[in-house]
N, C-alpha and C positions, 0 to 999 in steps of 0.2 A: 273412547277407550275400549280396546278389544277385550274379549272375555278371558284370554290367557293372561293378560296383564292384571286384570281384576283378581284372578285366582292367585297370582303371585303376591299381590298386595295383601290379600286375606291370609295367605300362609305366613307372610312376614309378621303380620299382627299377632297371629297365634304363637309363632316362635318367640316373639318378644315378650309375650305374657307367660311363657313356660320356661322360666329361667333355669330349671333343672336340666334343660337340654344343652346348656352352655358350660364349658370348662375352659378357662383361660390357660394357655400354655406359656405365653410370653407377652410382655408389653412393657412400655416405658412411658412414664407419666411425670409431669411436673406438678408439684404441689406448692402453692404459694402459702407459706407459713406466716406467722405473725411478724417475724423479723426478716426472713430470707425465703427464697424459693429453693426447693430441693428436688432432685431427680430421683424417682423411685422406679426400680425395674424389677420385674418378675420373669425369671427364665429357668426352665427345667426344675421347677419346684423350689427355687431359691429366691429370696428377696435381697435387694440391694438398695441402699439409700445413701445419698451424699452427705447427710447430716453427721455431726460429730458423735451424737449419742449412739447411732447405729453402729459406728465403727467399733465401739467398745462392748455393746450389749447384743448386737445381732438382731435387734428389733428397735422400733421407735414409734413415736406417735404417728408418723407418716405411713409406715407399713401397717400399723394397727388400724388406722382409718380406712385404708384400702381393703383390709380384710373384712371390715364391717360392711363397706359398700358392696363388696363382691361376695357376700355370704352365700354359700351354696354354689358358687361359680368357680372356685378354686379347689383343688384337692383338700379333703378334710384334714389330713395329717399335716399339711402345710399351714392351714388356718389355725390349727391347734398349737403351732410352734414346734412341731416335732422335727 
């Protein structure tokens, strides 16, 4: 393995440990719930979920779970539900 690749691997390890460097802007993920799978999306600071509860409340257990998983990696005002 050449030295420049070793340096890239070391940098990748450091970046992965320094979560404050990351801010998600958009993504789409499937969450397998107890009864059904739901698609959750985050785009431009807004959550979307295909579950019925989200349609009425604008948040749900699926979006709240992702907020917990991604703590510190999405904008604070979005995580707080603003």
